[in-house]
C-alpha positions in Angstrom: 15.6 35.3 -56.8 17.0 38.3 -54.9 18.2 40.0 -58.1 14.9 39.6 -60.1 12.2 42.2 -60.1 8.7 41.5 -61.4 6.4 44.3 -62.5 2.7 44.0 -62.5 0.5 46.4 -64.6 -3.1 46.7 -63.5 -5.7 48.3 -65.7 -8.5 50.3 -64.1 -12.0 49.0 -64.7 -15.3 50.7 -64.3 -16.9 49.7 -61.0 -20.5 50.1 -60.2 -21.1 51.4 -56.6 -24.5 51.2 -55.0 -25.5 54.1 -52.9 -27.5 53.8 -49.8 -29.5 56.5 -48.0 -29.4 55.6 -44.3 -32.7 56.0 -42.4 -32.3 57.8 -39.1 -34.1 56.2 -36.2 -36.6 58.5 -34.5 -36.3 58.8 -30.8 -39.4 58.1 -28.9 -40.2 60.4 -26.0 -42.5 59.9 -23.0 -45.2 61.8 -24.8 -45.3 59.4 -27.7 -45.3 56.4 -25.4 -48.3 57.9 -23.5 -50.1 58.4 -26.9 -49.5 54.8 -27.8 -50.8 53.4 -24.5 -53.9 55.5 -24.6 -54.7 54.5 -28.2 -54.1 50.8 -27.3 -56.5 51.1 -24.3 -59.2 52.6 -26.4 -58.7 49.9 -29.1 -59.0 47.1 -26.6 -62.1 48.6 -24.9 -63.8 49.1 -28.3 -63.8 52.9 -27.8 -61.4 53.5 -30.6 -61.9 56.6 -32.8 -60.2 57.9 -35.9 -57.6 59.7 -33.9 -56.5 56.6 -32.0 -56.2 54.6 -35.2 -54.2 57.4 -36.7 -51.8 57.4 -33.7 -51.3 53.6 -33.9 -50.6 53.8 -37.6 -48.1 56.6 -37.1 -46.2 54.6 -34.5 -46.6 51.1 -35.9 -42.8 50.7 -36.7 -41.9 51.0 -33.1 -44.7 49.0 -31.6 -42.9 45.7 -32.2 -39.6 47.1 -30.8 -39.9 49.6 -28.0 -43.1 48.2 -26.5 -41.9 44.6 -26.7 -38.7 45.7 -24.8 -40.8 47.5 -22.2 -42.9 44.4 -21.5 -39.7 42.1 -21.4 -38.0 44.3 -18.8 -41.2 44.4 -16.7 -41.5 40.6 -16.9 -37.8 40.1 -16.0 -38.2 42.3 -12.9 -41.3 40.3 -11.7 -39.4 37.0 -12.2 -36.3 38.2 -10.2 -38.6 39.4 -7.4 -40.2 35.9 -7.3 -36.9 34.1 -7.1 -35.7 36.4 -4.4 -38.8 35.8 -2.3 -38.5 32.0 -2.8 -34.8 32.0 -1.7 -35.7 34.0 1.5 -38.5 31.5 2.3 -36.2 28.5 1.7 -33.4 30.0 3.8 -35.8 30.6 6.7 -37.1 27.0 6.5 -33.5 25.6 6.4 -32.5 27.6 9.5 -35.3 26.2 11.5 -35.2 23.8 14.4 -33.7 21.0 12.2 -30.7 23.1 11.1 -27.9 22.3 13.6 -28.9 18.6 13.8 -28.7 18.2 10.0 -25.3 19.9 9.9 -24.0 17.6 12.7 -25.4 14.5 11.0 -23.4 15.3 7.8 -20.0 15.2 9.6 -17.9 12.3 8.3 -17.1 9.5 10.8 -15.4 6.1 11.0 -15.7 3.3 13.5 -13.3 0.4 13.5 -14.1 -2.9 15.3 -11.8 -6.0 15.3 -13.9 -9.2 15.1 -11.1 -11.7 15.1 -7.3 -11.8 15.1 -4.6 -14.4 15.3 -1.4 -15.9 13.8 -1.9 -18.5 11.0 0.2 -20.7 8.7 0.9 -19.3 5.3 2.7 -20.8 2.3 4.7 -23.3 4.4 3.9 -25.2 7.6 6.5 -23.2 9.6 5.8 -19.7 8.0 3.2 -17.6 9.8 1.5 -14.4 9.3 -0.9 -12.3 11.5 -4.4 -11.7 10.4 -7.3 -9.5 11.4 -11.0 -9.5 10.5 -12.3 -6.0 10.8 -15.7 -4.3 10.7 -15.7 -0.7 9.5 -18.7 1.6 9.9 -18.6 4.7 7.8 -20.8 7.8 7.7 -20.7 10.4 5.0 -17.4 9.0 3.6 -17.0 8.1 -0.1 -14.3 5.5 0.2 -12.0 3.9 2.8 -8.5 2.5 2.7 -7.7 -0.4 5.1 -4.1 -1.3 6.2 -2.3 -3.6 8.7 1.3 -3.3 9.8 3.0 -6.0 11.8 6.3 -6.8 13.6 7.3 -9.5 16.0 9.2 -6.9 18.0 7.7 -3.8 19.7 5.7 -1.8 17.2 5.3 1.8 18.2 1.8 2.9 19.0 2.3 6.5 20.1 4.4 9.2 18.4 5.8 12.2 20.3 8.0 15.1 19.3 10.2 16.5 22.1 9.7 20.3 22.6 12.7 21.5 24.5 15.7 23.7 24.1 17.2 23.4 20.6 20.2 24.6 18.6 20.2 24.6 14.8 16.4 24.2 15.0 14.9 27.4 13.6 12.7 25.4 11.2 11.1 23.5 14.1 7.6 25.0 13.6 7.4 24.1 9.9 8.9 20.7 10.6 6.3 19.9 13.3 3.4 21.0 11.2 4.5 19.1 8.1 5.3 16.0 10.1 1.8 16.0 11.7 0.2 16.4 8.3 2.3 13.7 6.6 1.8 11.1 9.3 -1.9 11.8 9.5 -2.2 10.1 6.1 -1.0 6.9 7.8 -3.4 7.2 10.7 -0.7 8.5 13.1 -1.1 11.4 15.5 2.0 13.4 16.6 1.9 15.0 20.1 4.4 17.3 21.7 6.0 16.2 24.9 8.5 17.9 27.3 11.5 16.5 29.1 9.7 16.5 32.4 6.9 14.4 31.0 9.1 11.6 29.5 9.1 9.7 32.8 5.3 9.6 32.8 5.2 7.5 29.6 3.4 4.2 30.6 5.4 1.0 30.5 4.6 -1.2 27.5 3.2 1.6 25.4 6.0 1.3 22.8 6.3 5.1 22.2 8.3 6.6 19.3 10.0 9.9 20.5 11.5 12.3 18.0 14.3 14.5 19.5 15.1 17.4 17.0 17.4 19.3 19.5 20.6 19.6 17.5 22.6 18.3 20.5 21.5 15.5 22.8 19.9 16.8 26.1 21.9 16.2 29.3 19.0 14.4 31.0 18.9 11.8 28.2 22.6 11.0 28.8 23.0 10.7 32.5 21.7 8.4 35.2 19.7 10.8 37.3 17.1 8.5 38.8 14.2 10.2 36.9 13.8 7.2 34.6 14.2 9.2 31.4 17.6 8.6 30.0 18.1 6.8 26.7 18.6 3.3 28.2 15.7 3.6 30.6 13.4 4.8 27.8 14.6 1.9 25.7 13.7 -0.6 28.4 10.2 0.8 28.2 10.3 -0.3 24.5 10.7 3.3 23.2 12.2 4.1 19.8 14.1 7.4 19.9 14.9 9.2 16.6 17.6 11.8 17.5 18.4 14.5 15.0 21.6 16.4 15.6 25.4 16.4 16.0 27.5 13.5 17.5 27.7 13.2 21.2 31.4 14.0 21.1 30.7 17.5 19.9 28.8 18.5 23.1 25.5 18.1 24.9 22.6 20.4 25.7 21.5 21.7 29.1 17.8 22.8 29.3 18.8 26.0 31.3 22.4 26.8 30.3 22.5 25.8 26.7 25.3 23.9 24.9 28.0 22.3 27.1 31.3 21.5 25.3 33.4 18.4 26.0 35.3 19.0 29.2 32.6 21.1 30.8 30.7 20.2 34.0 29.0 17.3 32.1 31.4 15.1 30.3 30.3 13.4 27.2 32.0 10.3 28.5 28.9 9.9 30.7 27.2 8.5 27.6 29.2 5.3 27.9 26.9 4.3 30.7 24.1 4.1 28.3 25.7 3.1 25.0 28.7 1.0 25.9 31.9 1.5 24.0 30.7 3.2 20.8 33.2 4.8 18.5 31.9 7.9 16.7 33.7 8.4 13.4 33.4 10.8 10.5 30.5 10.2 8.1 30.6 10.6 4.4 28.2 10.8 1.4 24.5 11.2 1.1 21.9 8.7 2.5 19.9 6.6 0.0 16.4 7.7 -0.8 16.2 10.7 1.7 16.3 14.5 1.3 19.1 14.7 4.0 22.0 16.4 2.3 25.0 14.8 4.2 25.9 12.2 6.9 28.1 14.1 9.4 29.2 11.1 11.5 28.8 7.3 11.9 29.0 4.7 14.7 31.5 2.1 13.8 31.3 -0.7 16.3 30.6 -1.8 19.9 32.7 -4.0 22.1 32.0 -4.1 25.9 28.2 -4.3 26.0 26.9 -7.7 24.7 23.3 -6.4 24.8 24.0 -3.6 22.4 23.8 -3.8 18.6 24.5 -1.3 15.8 23.2 -1.4 12.2 23.3 1.1 9.4 20.1 2.0 7.4 19.6 4.2 4.4 23.2 3.7 3.5 24.7 5.2 6.6 22.3 6.2 9.4 23.2 4.3 12.6 20.6 2.4 14.6 21.4 1.2 18.1 19.3 -1.6 19.7 19.1 -2.7 23.3 18.1 -6.3 23.8 16.6 -5.3 27.2 13.2 -3.8 26.6 13.6 -4.0 22.8 14.1 -0.3 22.3 16.0 1.5 19.6 18.0 4.7 19.1 18.1 6.0 15.5 20.9 8.6 15.1 20.0 10.9 12.2 23.5 12.6 11.8 22.6 16.2 11.1 20.5 19.1 12.5 17.2 20.5 11.3 18.8 23.7 9.9 22.0 22.3 8.5 20.8 18.9 7.3 17.8 19.9 5.1 16.9 22.8 2.8 13.8 23.4 4.9 11.6 22.0 7.6 9.2 20.4 5.1 12.0 18.3 3.6 13.1 17.2 7.0 9.5 16.2 8.0 9.1 14.1 4.9 12.4 12.2 5.7 11.3 11.5 9.3 7.8 10.4 8.1 9.4 8.1 5.6 11.6 6.5 8.3 8.6 6.0 10.5 6.5 4.4 7.8 9.4 2.2 6.6 10.3 1.1 10.1 13.8 0.4 8.9 15.1 -0.1 12.4 12.8 -3.1 12.8 13.8 -4.5 9.4 17.5 -4.1 10.2 17.2 -6.4 13.2 14.8 -8.8 11.6 11.9 -7.9 13.8 9.6 -6.7 11.0 6.9 -8.9 9.4 5.5 -6.5 6.8 2.5 -4.4 5.8 -0.6 -5.7 4.1 -1.3 -4.4 0.6 -3.5 -1.4 0.6 -7.1 -2.5 0.4 -10.0 -0.3 -0.8 -13.2 -2.4 -0.4 -15.5 -1.4 -3.3 -19.0 -1.4 -1.8 -21.7 1.2 -1.3 -22.7 -0.2 2.1 -22.0 1.9 5.2 -20.8 -1.3 7.0 -17.7 -2.9 5.5 -16.1 -6.2 6.5 -12.5 -6.9 5.5 -9.9 -9.7 6.1 -6.4 -8.4 6.3 -3.2 -10.5 6.0 0.4 -10.0 5.1 1.2 -12.5 2.2 4.9 -12.7 2.8 4.7 -13.9 6.4 7.7 -14.8 8.5 9.2 -18.1 9.8 8.5 -19.4 13.3 7.0 -16.4 14.9 5.1 -16.9 18.2 4.0 -13.3 18.7 3.2 -10.2 16.7 2.3 -6.6 17.3 -0.1 -5.2 14.7 -1.4 -1.8 13.9 -4.7 -1.5 12.0 -5.6 1.8 10.5 -8.5 2.9 8.3 -8.5 6.1 6.4 -11.7 7.7 5.1 -11.7 9.8 1.9 -14.3 12.2 0.4 -15.2 12.5 -3.3 -12.0 14.4 -4.0 -9.8 11.8 -2.3 -9.1 14.1 0.7 -8.6 12.5 4.1 -11.6 13.3 6.3 -11.4 10.6 9.1 -8.8 8.1 10.5 -9.2 5.2 12.9 -6.3 3.2 14.4 -6.0 0.2 16.7 -2.9 -1.5 18.2 -3.1 -5.2 19.2 -0.5 -7.6 20.6 -1.0 -11.2 19.4 0.4 -14.5 20.7 0.2 -17.8 18.8 -1.9 -20.0 21.1 -2.0 -23.1 18.9 0.8 -25.6 18.7 -0.6 -27.5 15.7 0.2 -26.8 12.1 -2.1 -26.6 9.1 -0.7 -26.6 5.6 -2.6 -25.8 2.3 -1.8 -23.9 -0.9 -2.0 -20.1 -0.5 -4.0 -19.7 -3.7 -6.7 -22.0 -4.8 -9.7 -22.3 -7.1 -12.8 -24.4 -6.8 -12.6 -28.0 -8.1 -15.0 -27.1 -10.9 -12.5 -24.5 -12.1 -9.2 -26.2 -11.4 -10.3 -29.8 -12.0 -9.0 -31.1 -8.7 -9.4 -30.7 -5.0 -6.7 -29.1 -2.8 -4.6 -31.0 -0.2 -4.8 -30.1 3.5 -2.2 -31.5 5.9 -2.9 -31.2 9.7 -0.3 -31.6 12.4 -1.7 -32.1 16.0 0.9 -31.0 18.6 -1.1 -29.9 21.6 -0.1 -30.5 25.2 -1.4 -34.0 26.1 -2.7 -32.6 29.5 -5.1 -30.4 27.6 -7.2 -33.4 26.3 -7.6 -36.6 28.4 -9.5 -38.6 25.8 -9.7 -38.8 22.0 -11.3 -35.8 20.4 -13.0 -35.2 17.1 -11.9 -32.2 15.0 -13.5 -30.3 12.1 -12.2 -27.9 9.5 -14.1 -24.8 8.4 -13.2 -21.5 6.8 -14.2 -18.0 7.9 -13.7 -14.6 6.3 -15.0 -11.1 6.8 -18.5 -12.3 6.1 -18.1 -15.1 8.7 -18.8 -17.8 6.1 -18.6 -21.5 7.0 -17.3 -22.4 3.6 -15.7 -25.9 3.6 -18.0 -28.9 3.1 -17.5 -32.5 4.1 -14.0 -32.2 5.6 -13.3 -33.6 9.1 -10.7 -35.5 11.0 -11.7 -38.0 13.7 -8.7 -39.0 15.8 -8.4 -42.4 17.3 -5.9 -41.5 19.9 -5.4 -38.8 22.5 -3.8 -35.6 21.1 -1.0 -35.1 20.2 -0.9 -37.2 17.1 2.7 -37.5 15.8 1.8 -38.3 12.2 0.1 -35.8 9.8 -3.6 -36.1 9.0 -4.2 -35.7 5.3 -7.4 -34.7 3.6 -8.7 -33.0 0.5 -11.5 -30.5 -0.1 -13.2 -28.4 -2.7 -12.7 -24.7 -2.0 -16.0 -23.6 -3.6 -15.7 -20.1 -2.2 -16.4 -16.7 -3.5 -13.2 -14.7 -4.3 -11.6 -13.3 -1.1 -9.2 -14.1 1.8 -10.1 -16.9 4.2 -8.8 -18.3 7.5 -9.0 -22.1 7.6 -9.5 -23.3 11.1 -8.9 -26.7 12.6 -11.0 -26.9 15.7 -12.3 -29.5 18.2 -15.9 -30.5 17.9 -17.5 -28.9 20.9 -19.9 -26.2 22.1 -16.8 -24.2 23.0 -14.4 -25.3 20.2 -10.6 -25.1 20.7 -8.4 -24.0 17.8 -5.7 -26.5 17.1 -4.3 -24.9 14.0 -5.2 -22.3 11.4 -3.9 -21.2 7.9 -4.6 -18.6 5.2 -6.3 -19.3 1.9 -6.8 -16.8 -0.9 -9.3 -17.4 -3.6 -8.3 -15.0 -6.4 -10.6 -13.1 -8.8 -11.1 -15.1 -11.9 -11.8 -13.0 -15.0 -13.3 -13.9 -18.3 -11.1 -12.2 -20.9 -12.4 -11.6 -24.5 -10.1 -13.2 -27.1 -12.1 -12.4 -30.2 -15.7 -11.1 -30.5 -17.5 -10.8 -33.8 -20.7 -9.0 -33.1 -21.8 -9.2 -36.7 -21.6 -13.0 -36.8 -22.6 -13.3 -33.1 -19.5 -15.4 -32.4 -17.7 -15.1 -29.0 -14.3 -16.4 -27.9 -12.9 -16.1 -24.3 -10.0 -17.2 -22.2 -9.8 -17.4 -18.4 -7.4 -15.1 -16.6 -6.3 -16.3 -13.2 -3.2 -14.1 -12.6 -1.3 -15.7 -9.6 -2.1 -19.2 -10.6 0.1 -19.5 -13.7 -0.9 -21.0 -17.0 -4.5 -20.1 -17.8 -5.2 -22.7 -20.4 -6.1 -25.3 -17.8 -8.8 -23.0 -16.4 -10.2 -22.1 -19.8 -10.5 -25.9 -20.3 -12.9 -25.9 -17.3 -15.5 -24.0 -19.4 -16.0 -27.0 -21.7 -19.6 -28.3 -21.7 -20.7 -25.5 -19.3 -23.3 -22.9 -20.2 -23.4 -19.1 -20.5 -26.6 -17.1 -20.0 -27.0 -13.6 -21.6 -28.8 -10.9 -19.7 -30.3 -13.4 -17.3 -32.6 -14.6 -20.1 -33.0 -18.4 -20.0 -33.8 -18.5 -23.7 -30.3 -17.3 -24.4 -28.6 -20.2 -22.4 -25.9 -21.5 -24.7 -23.4 -24.4 -24.4 -19.7 -23.5 -24.5 -17.2 -25.6 -26.4 -13.4 -25.6 -26.3 -11.1 -25.3 -29.3 -7.5 -24.7 -30.1 -6.2 -21.7 -32.0 -2.4 -22.2 -32.3 -1.2 -22.9 -28.8 -4.1 -21.1 -27.2 -7.1 -22.8 -25.6 -10.3 -20.9 -26.4 -13.8 -21.1 -25.0 -16.2 -20.6 -27.9 -19.9 -20.2 -28.4 -22.3 -18.6 -30.9 -25.6 -16.8 -30.2 -28.6 -18.0 -32.2 -30.5 -14.7 -32.3 -28.7 -11.4 -32.9 -28.2 -9.2 -29.8 -29.6 -5.7 -29.7 -27.1 -3.0 -30.7 -26.1 -0.1 -28.5 -27.0 -1.6 -25.1 -24.9 -3.4 -22.4 -25.1 -7.2 -22.4 -24.0 -9.4 -19.5 -22.7 -12.9 -20.1 -22.9 -15.0 -16.9 -20.9 -18.3 -16.9 -22.1 -21.1 -14.7 -18.7 -22.5 -13.9 -18.4 -20.4 -10.8 -20.4 -17.7 -9.0 -19.6 -14.2 -9.8 -17.9 -15.1 -13.1 -19.3 -12.8 -15.7 -18.5 -10.4 -18.5 -20.3 -7.2 -19.6 -20.0 -5.3 -22.9 -21.9 -3.1 -25.2 -22.9 -4.7 -28.5 -21.6 -2.8 -31.5 -22.2 -4.5 -34.8 -19.5 -3.6 -37.2 -20.7 -3.5 -40.8 -18.8 -2.3 -43.9 -19.5 1.3 -44.6 -20.9 0.7 -48.1 -23.5 -1.5 -46.4 -24.8 1.4 -44.3 -27.8 3.5 -45.4 -26.1 6.7 -44.4 -23.3 6.1 -46.8 -25.5 6.1 -49.9 -27.6 9.0 -48.6 -24.5 11.1 -48.0 -23.0 10.1 -51.3 -26.2 11.0 -53.3 -26.6 14.3 -51.5 -22.9 15.2 -52.1 -23.3 14.4 -55.8 -26.3 16.6 -56.1 -24.5 19.5 -54.5 -21.5 19.1 -56.8 -23.7 18.8 -59.9 -25.7 22.0 -59.1 -22.5 23.8 -58.3 -20.9 22.9 -61.6 -24.0 23.8 -63.5 -24.4 27.3 -62.0 -20.7 28.0 -61.7 -19.8 31.4 -63.2 -17.0 31.6 -65.7 -13.9 33.2 -64.3 -12.3 36.0 -66.1 -8.6 36.1 -66.4 -7.5 39.5 -65.1 -3.8 39.1 -64.5 -1.1 37.3 -66.3 2.4 36.7 -64.9 5.3 35.6 -67.0 8.0 34.0 -64.8 11.3 33.1 -66.5 13.2 29.9 -65.8 15.0 29.7 -62.5 18.7 29.5 -62.4 19.9 25.9 -61.7 22.0 25.9 -58.6 24.5 23.2 -57.7 24.4 21.4 -54.3 27.4 22.2 -52.1 28.9 19.7 -49.7 29.2 21.3 -46.2 31.4 20.0 -43.4 30.4 20.7 -39.8 32.0 19.5 -36.5 30.6 16.6 -34.6 30.3 18.6 -31.5 28.0 21.1 -33.2 25.6 18.2 -34.1 25.7 16.8 -30.5 25.1 20.3 -29.0 22.0 20.5 -31.2 20.2 17.9 -29.0 20.6 20.0 -25.9 19.8 23.3 -27.7 16.5 21.9 -29.0 15.6 20.6 -25.5 16.4 24.1 -24.2 14.2 25.8 -26.8 11.3 23.6 -25.7 12.0 23.9 -22.0 12.8 20.2 -21.7 15.7 18.2 -20.3 17.1 14.9 -21.5 14.1 14.4 -23.9 14.8 12.2 -27.0 14.0 13.9 -30.3 12.2 12.9 -33.5 13.8 13.2 -37.0 11.5 16.1 -37.7 12.6 18.0 -34.6 16.3 17.4 -35.4 15.7 18.5 -39.0 14.1 21.7 -37.9 17.0 22.3 -35.5 19.5 22.1 -38.3 18.1 25.4 -39.6 19.7 27.1 -36.6 23.2 26.0 -37.8 24.5 28.5 -40.4 27.1 28.2 -43.1 28.4 31.5 -44.5 25.5 33.3 -42.9 22.8 31.0 -44.4 20.9 28.2 -42.6 21.7 24.6 -43.4 18.9 22.5 -44.9 19.3 18.8 -44.6 17.2 16.1 -46.2 15.8 13.0 -44.5 18.2 10.6 -46.1 21.3 12.6 -45.2 20.1 13.2 -41.6 19.3 9.5 -41.2 22.8 8.6 -42.6 24.5 11.0 -40.2 22.6 9.7 -37.1 23.4 6.1 -38.1 27.1 6.9 -38.2 26.9 8.5 -34.7 25.0 5.5 -33.4 28.0 3.1 -34.1 30.2 5.1 -31.7 27.6 5.3 -29.0 27.3 9.0 -29.3 23.6 8.8 -30.3 21.1 6.1 -29.3 17.7 5.3 -30.9 14.6 3.7 -29.5 10.9 3.9 -30.4 11.8 6.2 -33.3 13.5 8.7 -31.0 17.1 9.8 -30.8 19.0 10.7 -27.6 22.6 11.5 -26.7 24.6 8.6 -25.2 26.0 10.9 -22.5 22.5 11.6 -21.2 22.4 8.2 -19.5 25.2 9.2 -17.1 23.9 12.8 -16.6 20.3 11.9 -16.0 20.9 8.5 -14.3 18.3 7.0 -16.7 19.0 4.8 -19.7 18.0 5.8 -23.2 15.1 3.4 -23.4 13.6 4.8 -20.2 14.0 8.4 -21.6 12.3 7.4 -24.9 9.3 5.8 -23.3 9.0 8.7 -20.9 8.9 11.1 -24.0 6.2 8.9 -25.6 4.0 8.9 -22.5 4.7 12.6 -21.9 3.4 13.5 -25.4 0.2 11.6 -24.7 -0.5 13.6 -21.5 0.3 16.9 -23.2 -2.1 16.2 -26.1 -4.8 15.2 -23.7 -4.1 18.3 -21.4 -3.5 16.1 -18.4 -1.1 17.5 -15.7 1.9 15.3 -14.9 5.2 15.4 -13.0 8.6 15.9 -14.5 11.4 13.5 -15.0 12.7 12.2 -11.7 10.4 14.4 -9.6 8.7 11.6 -7.7 10.3 8.8 -5.7 7.3 6.5 -5.5 6.6 6.4 -9.2 8.0 7.6 -12.6 5.1 9.9 -13.4 2.2 11.1 -11.3 -0.8 12.4 -13.2 -4.3 13.7 -12.5 -6.8 12.9 -15.3 -10.4 14.0 -15.3 -11.5 10.7 -13.7 -8.8 10.1 -11.1 -5.1 10.3 -10.2 -2.7 7.6 -11.3 0.8 6.6 -10.6 2.7 5.6 -13.8 5.7 3.2 -13.7 7.5 2.8 -17.0 8.4 -0.7 -18.2 11.9 0.3 -19.3 14.9 1.0 -17.1 16.5 -0.9 -14.3 15.0 -2.1 -11.0 11.6 -2.5 -12.5 10.3 -4.8 -9.8 11.5 -2.4 -7.1 9.9 0.6 -8.8 6.6 -1.3 -9.2 6.7 -2.3 -5.5 7.1 1.4 -4.6 4.3 2.5 -6.9 1.6 0.2 -5.6 1.9 1.5 -2.0 -0.6 4.4 -2.3 -4.4 4.7 -2.7 -4.0 5.5 -6.4 -4.0 2.8 -9.1 -0.7 2.2 -10.8 -0.3 2.1 -14.5 2.6 -0.1 -15.7 3.4 1.1 -19.2 5.4 -1.0 -21.7 6.5 -0.1 -25.3 4.7 -3.1 -26.8 2.5 -6.1 -26.2 5.4 -8.6 -26.0 7.1 -6.8 -23.2 3.8 -6.5 -21.3 3.1 -10.2 -21.6 6.6 -11.1 -20.6 6.4 -9.2 -17.4 2.9 -10.5 -16.4 4.1 -14.0 -17.2 7.2 -13.6 -15.0 5.0 -12.6 -12.1 2.1 -15.1 -12.6 3.8 -18.2 -14.0 7.3 -18.2 -12.6 6.6 -16.4 -9.3 9.3 -13.8 -9.8 9.2 -10.7 -7.5 7.1 -10.1 -4.4 3.6 -11.3 -3.5 2.5 -7.7 -3.2 2.8 -7.2 -6.9 0.8 -10.3 -7.6 -2.0 -9.1 -5.3 -1.9 -5.7 -6.9 -2.4 -7.3 -10.3 -5.2 -9.4 -8.9 -7.0 -6.4 -7.3 -6.6 -4.2 -10.4 -4.4 -1.9 -8.4 -1.6 -2.5 -10.9 -2.6 -2.3 -14.5 -0.1 -3.4 -17.2 -0.7 -1.7 -20.6 1.1 -0.6 -23.8 1.7 3.0 -24.8 -1.3 2.8 -27.2 -3.6 1.4 -24.6 -2.5 4.2 -22.2 -3.9 6.8 -24.5 -7.4 5.3 -24.4 -7.3 4.5 -20.7 -6.6 8.0 -19.4 -8.6 9.8 -22.1 
């Protein structure tokens, strides 16, 4: 084509040009305006004369323009003056006597009261968990989050940061500020304390003391009679988090600064407090922290039988004294050398405090309850808190309750915290299933086994006992269940009964108590009644046919619960005339509840289906009758209108004149040439395309790879490759593992090692990423967050996203469900989603926290296609 020249000859044609004479606008002076106003006045007062009419006729063209604008301007000025006067009057009224009181009443506030606490059986007769029934009063707070943390060892209830002489601590101010802000989200207040004030910490307060001094202070190492060395603080139950160098590198004097080994204070004095501890060289980077390196480690202990050493986070030593139950956490680096800034250090220490790894290392941690966000508009909220995992054979527990209040933008505006120490007072045991449905739903009652094991001296005659259930609403829920003993307690053989837990969904404490005006609790256990959902299987609005299944999450196979809908009734919109009998039928291996509505439902409005099998069981949906488009009136109207327009257009269409003619000769037939390129060039293409888009490790589509080939040149010309050849090339590279394919996307095999993510994880990340970009939703980058795979802020709310591909899925899900945001668990297809849900609900794999998150809609499994509609 480059050697061809085409010449076009254009003939001139006569062209008709219209000429216009522009009319100049006449300016209107003040004199003319005065003449117009005088003439109008005379006309309105019926004193018009020939001269006035002549003036109006002369200026008639401008009467509708200039005079209208004059009146509009005057009217606008009057309106603005009125608004200004109204605003001033409103401001004066608002600043009256009621002003300060109204402002004060709008301040957000929380009040936390504990109505009942205790230690109850859970799951098995020798597994226990603490519980608390709380009353929360809120004022000017949009929503609240309620939490409970428990340990059978000393759980800290005060947090201090030591403000004393420091080395390698220039970032202390940033560290303190960020630590205070971070821990405030968990209801914790961080106060500064000085060395001289350590001895005034009250006994039994279980303080947590952070020592970011770089070198250990002398007064914490020596026995000086002031009651503030490490061991003495530990005997008070204190947990010390020390951040700095090893004790063998020196110690810090408040007045003289750093003292080296061999100075007036020998580091050997530490052996009085720590026993024979060997400090050795550390290596590597801790797991899950920002800390860049572990400088040293503590290897073993020998002479002190009351001393124990464990490693947490892959290398951070924790020392425990059996006397007093205190701990020393040795963070092996300083503020300035261990982290890139004070903010990173603060986040690590806050994570350690929230994780309570030192308690877990010595098996003194029970757990934390799943985050609970009671959904109610009431200003008074009641909540029952438990830890579903529990722990075997605990007799005591320390719990920390904290309630966080949020405003409409999910900002923390108020926090309330309470610390309580519990002891198990009852010797008896009560055993029942953790999860249960009513007899009407499940088809059977649940078993209840009671073991009486009280001290015989407590009861000198046979006693009658009764079982009842309480929850945050203080419901007495169990009917017709009682044990009447025929002998003096204890009774060595178990008492067995059954009952129908016809409860509303929620958490309950089952209490076995004596029949008395002042009942004595012999045993207690936990029972959870999960939310039961009616799930649409197939709805045909046109035929008015409805099919449902019952979703019971934790309770396994749902077919048996769907079966319970047989011969029950559903009522639509609380209208008794719509009461319809439900029948059960099989579709393949699925049990379906089926009914048909006699009269068509109204379109475009919400209809509520209420099922009589259990209270609170209902389903709401908007009726959209789906008709074929050729059955719709608008289709034929639009078609007719379009035909009319086309017919008129064709009839009145002007004939086109051919003005130019181009003769193009036949193109030269060129042969295809086989081109050989190196394998490395093709592989580099993946990274180059990523770089052009500003991506990293993002799998690519065939179209993107095809466009990228244009940047590869051969003899100075870009290479064009067809779809077939490109697919053939990629298939060959797949066999050697150089390229991997998933979800129609191609990635380099070496990316898995470089990014630490497998190719399936990267592919689903790309798919999800494209959805957020198309919807203009901000989201985090690959590997940016530790608690989730992607964090996004849609128009409605913020979400954590966990991808259903990649390793450690259960661990990643467990991390993702810890915050106040809902977690979206995204799978590539429906089969993978169903397999995960089934592994949790039917086979009981993974933790109870994931099950509860599924139940409470805090964890929402979905496919990629469903994600698009959910966050839209």
